[in-house]
C-alpha positions in Angstrom: 14.7 -1.4 -10.6 11.2 -1.0 -10.9 10.0 0.7 -14.1 9.0 4.4 -13.3 5.2 4.4 -15.4 3.7 7.4 -13.7 6.2 10.1 -13.8 7.9 12.0 -11.3 6.9 15.4 -9.9 8.3 18.3 -7.6 9.3 17.1 -4.2 7.8 19.0 -1.1 8.9 21.1 0.1 11.0 22.1 -2.6 14.6 21.9 -2.2 17.6 21.8 -4.5 19.8 19.1 -4.8 23.7 19.3 -5.3 23.9 19.7 -9.1 21.5 22.7 -8.5 18.2 21.5 -9.8 15.2 20.8 -7.8 14.5 17.7 -5.7 12.0 15.6 -7.7 9.3 13.0 -6.2 8.3 9.8 -7.9 4.5 9.5 -7.9 3.8 7.2 -4.6 6.2 9.5 -2.5 4.3 12.4 -4.4 0.6 11.1 -2.8 2.5 10.1 1.0 3.6 13.8 0.4 0.6 15.3 0.0 -0.8 13.4 2.7 1.5 14.7 5.1 0.7 18.4 3.7 -3.0 18.0 3.9 -2.3 16.5 8.0 0.0 19.3 8.5 -2.3 22.1 7.4 -4.8 23.1 9.6 -8.3 24.3 7.6 -8.5 28.2 7.2 -4.8 28.0 7.0 -4.6 29.0 3.0 -5.8 32.3 2.2 -6.5 31.2 -1.0 -8.0 27.9 -0.5 -9.8 28.0 2.8 -10.8 24.6 2.9 -7.4 23.0 2.3 -6.1 21.0 5.3 -7.3 18.7 8.1 -9.7 20.0 11.2 -7.5 18.1 13.8 -6.1 21.3 14.4 -9.4 22.2 16.1 -9.1 19.3 18.7 -5.6 20.5 20.1 -6.9 21.4 23.4 -9.2 18.3 24.2 -8.8 15.9 26.8 -7.3 12.8 25.8 -10.5 10.7 25.5 -11.3 8.1 22.7 -13.9 10.7 21.8 -11.1 12.7 21.1 -9.5 10.1 18.9 -12.9 9.1 16.9 -12.9 12.6 16.0 -9.5 13.0 14.9 -10.0 9.6 12.8 -12.9 11.0 11.2 -11.3 14.6 10.8 -8.6 12.7 8.7 -10.4 10.3 6.7 -13.1 12.9 5.4 -9.9 15.6 4.8 -8.0 12.6 2.9 -11.5 11.2 1.1 -12.1 15.2 0.0 -8.2 16.2 -1.0 -5.9 13.8 -1.9 -8.3 11.6 -5.1 -5.7 9.9 -5.7 -6.0 7.1 -2.7 -8.6 5.1 -1.2 -8.3 5.2 2.5 -8.5 1.8 4.2 -8.4 2.6 7.6 -7.8 5.4 10.2 -6.9 4.4 14.0 -6.1 7.4 16.2 -3.9 5.8 19.4 -3.8 7.8 22.7 -0.1 7.9 24.2 1.6 9.8 27.1 4.8 10.6 27.6 6.1 13.1 30.1 6.1 16.2 28.2 2.4 16.0 27.6 0.0 13.8 25.1 -0.2 12.6 21.9 -2.4 10.7 20.0 -0.5 8.7 17.2 -2.7 8.2 14.0 -2.1 5.2 12.0 -3.2 5.6 8.2 -3.7 2.6 5.6 -4.0 3.7 2.3 -4.2 2.5 -1.1 -2.8 4.3 -4.3 -5.4 4.0 -7.1 -3.2 3.9 -9.9 -1.0 1.1 -8.3 -2.6 -0.9 -6.0 0.2 -0.6 -3.9 -0.9 0.0 0.2 0.6 2.2 2.2 1.2 2.9 6.2 1.8 6.2 7.5 2.0 7.5 11.3 1.3 11.0 12.7 1.9 11.7 15.7 -0.7 14.7 17.0 0.1 16.4 20.1 -2.7 17.8 22.4 -1.8 20.4 24.4 -2.4 20.1 28.4 -4.0 22.8 30.6 -1.9 23.7 33.8 -3.9 21.7 35.8 -3.6 18.5 34.2 
C-alpha cells in the first residue's frame, strides 16, 4: 500500500459509512471529485459563488457540430484552469456520439495532479437536447 503523504479530506457527496463516520477521500480522489463538481455545476447555479462552475450548460441546446465540441472543450479547460489549482490540464477533447435517445458529446479530459505528478483521464458525458424537428 502506498504511503499517503498528502492527507485526506471529506468525500463528495458527503455520506456516512457503516460505523457512523463520514466518507473520506484521498488527495487524488478529492481532486477528481472536485473536477466532477466543477463540470456538473452551471455558472450562476451557486448563489454565493456565481462564478463557480462550467459554461457547458449554456450550450445544451446547440447543434452537435465540431464548433460546439470545440466550444465545450474550451469551456471545460477555462473552468478547470480557473477553479482547480491542484491540476495541470494536459488535454481536453470532445467527441460527438449519437444514440437512439439523443445526442451526446463525450468530454475526454487528461490532467496531471501537481503535487504527485500523476496523470489521470476522466470521461464526462454531456447530453445535448434534441429539438422536435431533428
